[in-house]
LOGU-819656 format. One record per residue (C-alpha): x negated, y, z negated. Coordinates in steps of 0.5 Angstrom, whole numbers, plus 2048, in hexadecimal, padded with zeros to 3 digits. Layout:
BEGIN
[[X; Y; Z]]
...
END
This chain:
BEGIN
[[802; 7E3; 821]]
[[809; 7E3; 81E]]
[[809; 7E8; 818]]
[[80F; 7E9; 813]]
[[80E; 7EF; 80F]]
[[813; 7F1; 809]]
[[812; 7F8; 808]]
[[810; 7FA; 80F]]
[[814; 800; 810]]
[[80F; 804; 80B]]
[[809; 808; 80C]]
[[804; 802; 80C]]
[[809; 7FD; 80F]]
[[80B; 801; 815]]
[[803; 802; 817]]
[[802; 7FB; 816]]
[[808; 7F9; 81B]]
[[806; 7FE; 820]]
[[7FF; 7FB; 820]]
[[801; 7F4; 820]]
[[806; 7F5; 826]]
[[800; 7F9; 82A]]
[[7FC; 7F3; 82A]]
[[802; 7EF; 82C]]
[[804; 7EB; 826]]
[[80B; 7EA; 824]]
[[80E; 7EE; 81E]]
[[815; 7ED; 81A]]
[[816; 7F2; 815]]
[[81B; 7F1; 80F]]
[[81E; 7F7; 80D]]
[[824; 7F9; 808]]
[[826; 7FE; 80D]]
[[824; 7FC; 814]]
[[829; 801; 818]]
[[825; 807; 815]]
[[81E; 805; 817]]
[[81F; 802; 81E]]
[[81D; 808; 822]]
[[817; 808; 81D]]
[[814; 802; 81F]]
[[812; 7FF; 826]]
[[817; 7FC; 82A]]
[[815; 7F5; 82A]]
[[815; 7F5; 823]]
[[81B; 7F1; 820]]
[[81E; 7F4; 81A]]
[[822; 7EF; 815]]
[[826; 7F1; 80F]]
[[824; 7EF; 808]]
[[826; 7F2; 801]]
[[81F; 7EF; 7FE]]
[[822; 7EB; 7F9]]
[[826; 7E6; 7FC]]
[[825; 7E1; 802]]
[[829; 7E1; 808]]
[[829; 7E1; 810]]
[[822; 7E4; 810]]
[[81F; 7DE; 80D]]
[[81F; 7DA; 814]]
[[819; 7DF; 815]]
[[815; 7DC; 810]]
[[815; 7D6; 813]]
[[813; 7DA; 81A]]
[[80D; 7DE; 817]]
[[806; 7DC; 817]]
[[805; 7E2; 812]]
[[809; 7E5; 80D]]
[[807; 7EC; 80A]]
[[80B; 7EE; 804]]
[[80A; 7F6; 803]]
[[811; 7F7; 800]]
[[812; 7FB; 7FA]]
[[815; 802; 7F8]]
[[811; 808; 7F9]]
[[80E; 80A; 7F2]]
[[80D; 811; 7F4]]
[[814; 812; 7F6]]
[[817; 815; 7F0]]
[[816; 816; 7E8]]
[[815; 810; 7E5]]
[[81B; 80F; 7E1]]
[[81D; 808; 7DE]]
[[821; 807; 7E4]]
[[81C; 809; 7E9]]
[[817; 804; 7E5]]
[[81C; 7FE; 7E5]]
[[81C; 7FF; 7ED]]
[[815; 800; 7EE]]
[[814; 7F9; 7EA]]
[[81A; 7F6; 7ED]]
[[819; 7F7; 7F4]]
[[812; 7F5; 7F4]]
[[813; 7EE; 7F0]]
[[81A; 7EC; 7F3]]
[[817; 7ED; 7FA]]
[[811; 7E9; 7F9]]
[[815; 7E3; 7F5]]
[[81A; 7E3; 7FB]]
[[815; 7E2; 800]]
[[811; 7DD; 7FC]]
[[818; 7D9; 7FB]]
[[819; 7DA; 803]]
[[812; 7D7; 805]]
[[814; 7D1; 800]]
[[81B; 7D0; 803]]
[[818; 7CF; 80B]]
[[814; 7C9; 80D]]
[[810; 7CD; 812]]
[[80C; 7D2; 80E]]
[[807; 7D8; 80F]]
[[800; 7D7; 80F]]
[[7FF; 7DD; 80B]]
[[803; 7E2; 806]]
[[800; 7E9; 805]]
[[803; 7EC; 7FE]]
[[802; 7F3; 7FD]]
[[800; 7F6; 7F7]]
[[7FC; 7FD; 7F5]]
[[7F6; 7FF; 7F1]]
[[7FB; 801; 7EC]]
[[7FA; 7FA; 7EA]]
[[7F4; 7FC; 7E6]]
[[7F7; 801; 7E2]]
[[7F3; 808; 7E0]]
[[7EB; 806; 7E0]]
[[7E7; 80C; 7DF]]
[[7E1; 80C; 7E3]]
[[7E0; 804; 7E3]]
[[7DF; 802; 7EA]]
[[7E5; 7FD; 7EB]]
[[7E5; 7F7; 7EF]]
[[7E9; 7F1; 7F0]]
[[7E6; 7EE; 7EA]]
[[7E9; 7F4; 7E5]]
[[7EE; 7F1; 7E1]]
[[7F5; 7F4; 7E1]]
[[7F8; 7FB; 7DE]]
[[7FD; 7FB; 7D8]]
[[801; 801; 7DB]]
[[807; 801; 7DF]]
[[804; 800; 7E6]]
[[7FF; 7FB; 7E3]]
[[805; 7F7; 7E1]]
[[809; 7F8; 7E7]]
[[803; 7F6; 7EB]]
[[802; 7F0; 7E7]]
[[809; 7ED; 7E8]]
[[809; 7F0; 7EF]]
[[803; 7EB; 7F1]]
[[806; 7E5; 7ED]]
[[80D; 7E6; 7F1]]
[[80A; 7E2; 7F7]]
[[805; 7DE; 7F4]]
[[809; 7D7; 7F5]]
[[808; 7D7; 7FC]]
[[800; 7D5; 7FA]]
[[803; 7CF; 7F7]]
[[807; 7CD; 7FE]]
[[800; 7CE; 802]]
[[801; 7D5; 804]]
[[7FA; 7D9; 804]]
[[7FC; 7DF; 800]]
[[7F8; 7E6; 800]]
[[7FA; 7EC; 7FC]]
[[7F8; 7F3; 7FE]]
[[7F7; 7F8; 7F8]]
[[7F8; 7FE; 7FC]]
[[7F5; 805; 7FA]]
[[7F8; 80C; 7FD]]
[[7FA; 80B; 804]]
[[7F8; 811; 808]]
[[7FC; 812; 80F]]
[[7FF; 818; 813]]
[[805; 814; 813]]
[[807; 815; 80B]]
[[804; 813; 805]]
[[800; 816; 800]]
[[7FE; 81C; 805]]
[[805; 81E; 806]]
[[806; 822; 800]]
[[7FF; 824; 800]]
[[7FF; 827; 807]]
[[803; 82D; 806]]
[[800; 830; 800]]
[[7F9; 82E; 804]]
[[7FB; 832; 80A]]
[[7FD; 838; 805]]
[[7F6; 838; 801]]
[[7FA; 836; 7FB]]
[[7F8; 82F; 7FA]]
[[7F3; 82D; 7F4]]
[[7F1; 828; 7EF]]
[[7F6; 824; 7EB]]
[[7F4; 825; 7E4]]
[[7ED; 825; 7E3]]
[[7EC; 822; 7EA]]
[[7E7; 81D; 7E7]]
[[7EC; 817; 7E8]]
[[7EA; 812; 7ED]]
[[7EE; 812; 7F4]]
[[7EE; 80B; 7F7]]
[[7F0; 80D; 7FE]]
[[7F0; 809; 805]]
[[7F1; 80B; 80C]]
[[7F8; 808; 80F]]
[[7F3; 805; 815]]
[[7EF; 801; 810]]
[[7F5; 7FF; 80C]]
[[7F8; 7FC; 812]]
[[7F1; 7F9; 814]]
[[7F0; 7F6; 80D]]
[[7F7; 7F3; 80D]]
[[7F6; 7F0; 814]]
[[7EF; 7EE; 812]]
[[7F1; 7EA; 80C]]
[[7F7; 7E7; 810]]
[[7F3; 7E4; 815]]
[[7ED; 7E2; 811]]
[[7EE; 7DB; 80F]]
[[7EA; 7DB; 809]]
[[7ED; 7E1; 806]]
[[7F1; 7E0; 800]]
[[7F2; 7E4; 7F9]]
[[7F2; 7EB; 7F7]]
[[7EE; 7F0; 7FC]]
[[7EE; 7F8; 7FA]]
[[7F0; 7FC; 800]]
[[7EC; 802; 7FF]]
[[7E7; 806; 803]]
[[7E0; 804; 800]]
[[7DE; 80B; 7FE]]
[[7E4; 80D; 7F9]]
[[7E3; 815; 7F7]]
[[7E6; 819; 7F1]]
[[7EC; 81D; 7F2]]
[[7E9; 823; 7F2]]
[[7E4; 821; 7F7]]
[[7EA; 81E; 7FC]]
[[7ED; 825; 7FB]]
[[7E7; 829; 7FD]]
[[7E6; 825; 803]]
[[7ED; 825; 805]]
[[7ED; 82D; 804]]
[[7E7; 82D; 808]]
[[7E9; 829; 80E]]
[[7EF; 82E; 80F]]
[[7EB; 834; 80E]]
[[7EE; 836; 807]]
[[7EC; 837; 800]]
[[7EE; 833; 7FA]]
[[7EE; 837; 7F4]]
[[7F5; 836; 7F1]]
[[7F4; 830; 7EC]]
[[7FA; 82D; 7EA]]
[[7FA; 82D; 7E2]]
[[7FC; 826; 7DF]]
[[801; 829; 7DB]]
[[805; 82B; 7E1]]
[[804; 824; 7E4]]
[[807; 821; 7DE]]
[[80D; 826; 7DE]]
[[80F; 825; 7E5]]
[[80E; 81D; 7E6]]
[[80E; 81A; 7DF]]
[[80B; 813; 7DE]]
[[809; 813; 7E5]]
[[804; 819; 7E4]]
[[7FF; 813; 7E1]]
[[7FF; 811; 7E9]]
[[7FC; 817; 7EB]]
[[7F8; 819; 7E5]]
[[7F5; 812; 7E4]]
[[7F1; 80E; 7E9]]
[[7ED; 808; 7EB]]
[[7E6; 808; 7EE]]
[[7E8; 802; 7F2]]
[[7E3; 7FF; 7F7]]
[[7E5; 7FA; 7FD]]
[[7DF; 7F5; 7FA]]
[[7E3; 7EF; 7FD]]
[[7E5; 7F2; 804]]
[[7DE; 7F4; 805]]
[[7DB; 7EE; 803]]
[[7DF; 7EA; 808]]
[[7DD; 7EE; 80E]]
[[7E2; 7F4; 80F]]
[[7DF; 7FA; 812]]
[[7E3; 801; 810]]
[[7E5; 805; 816]]
[[7E5; 80B; 810]]
[[7E0; 80A; 80B]]
[[7E0; 811; 808]]
[[7E5; 816; 806]]
[[7E2; 81B; 80B]]
[[7E3; 817; 811]]
[[7EA; 814; 80F]]
[[7ED; 81B; 80D]]
[[7EA; 81E; 814]]
[[7EE; 819; 817]]
[[7F4; 81A; 813]]
[[7F4; 821; 812]]
[[7F2; 824; 819]]
[[7F3; 81E; 81E]]
[[7FA; 81E; 822]]
END
């Protein structure tokens, strides 16, 4: 299979690229700064420059591809949410999806499948409600962004291209992501629940994130939205407790809600609210999780080398 990945230099994109190459698939990655990432990807991967907004020479690779995976978008946790940061978060996602859809429309040979990234933030804060793919979208900032993000590439469906939407939870990996900021306080015994700790933590191991994407790419009947979260979500306090136990440290330093709001502003809502998201459609279509429980996932991520 020939796969074109936009946003292929991020945490998920790198892991997906490495897995595809290991199985002898051909991969081209679109990047705004290809020269920065050459050494971080397998040597067989071709890096092509794009700006995520306008068409260019990279469009020739759209006609080459059997599958397109759009993971492009600015990291929502990279800084405090100023008005400018929120604009970039939204624009980076919507522009990338739109220009990729335009590129698909401009070529005669089109991919058979288009995988569009999204997030469980689509649903907004949901309390203790179990969240499936049928749950309506939220009205908060991330919910609105996710709706526009998903809609940005919808035009490919009118061209006969099968489209899969992956609503991803919090990805657990040794290479970065959510655990990168937790590892140091965990090892010092300084970690603890955020706020009340009762908010749900919709997590997924990076191996299952990649496995699910590939499963959906290769399954001709798969289409529409899928929650990419482990089948057993836990509350934040439980996640921290298991993580601390895994590294043999206590977890008693609860982080007050007010401190999080002072540090992160509006972005604190992402940490203090959550979704009890479950992968109902993914399970129904036969995907088997390698890491279905948080105990197994954290054992692998925090203790394996």
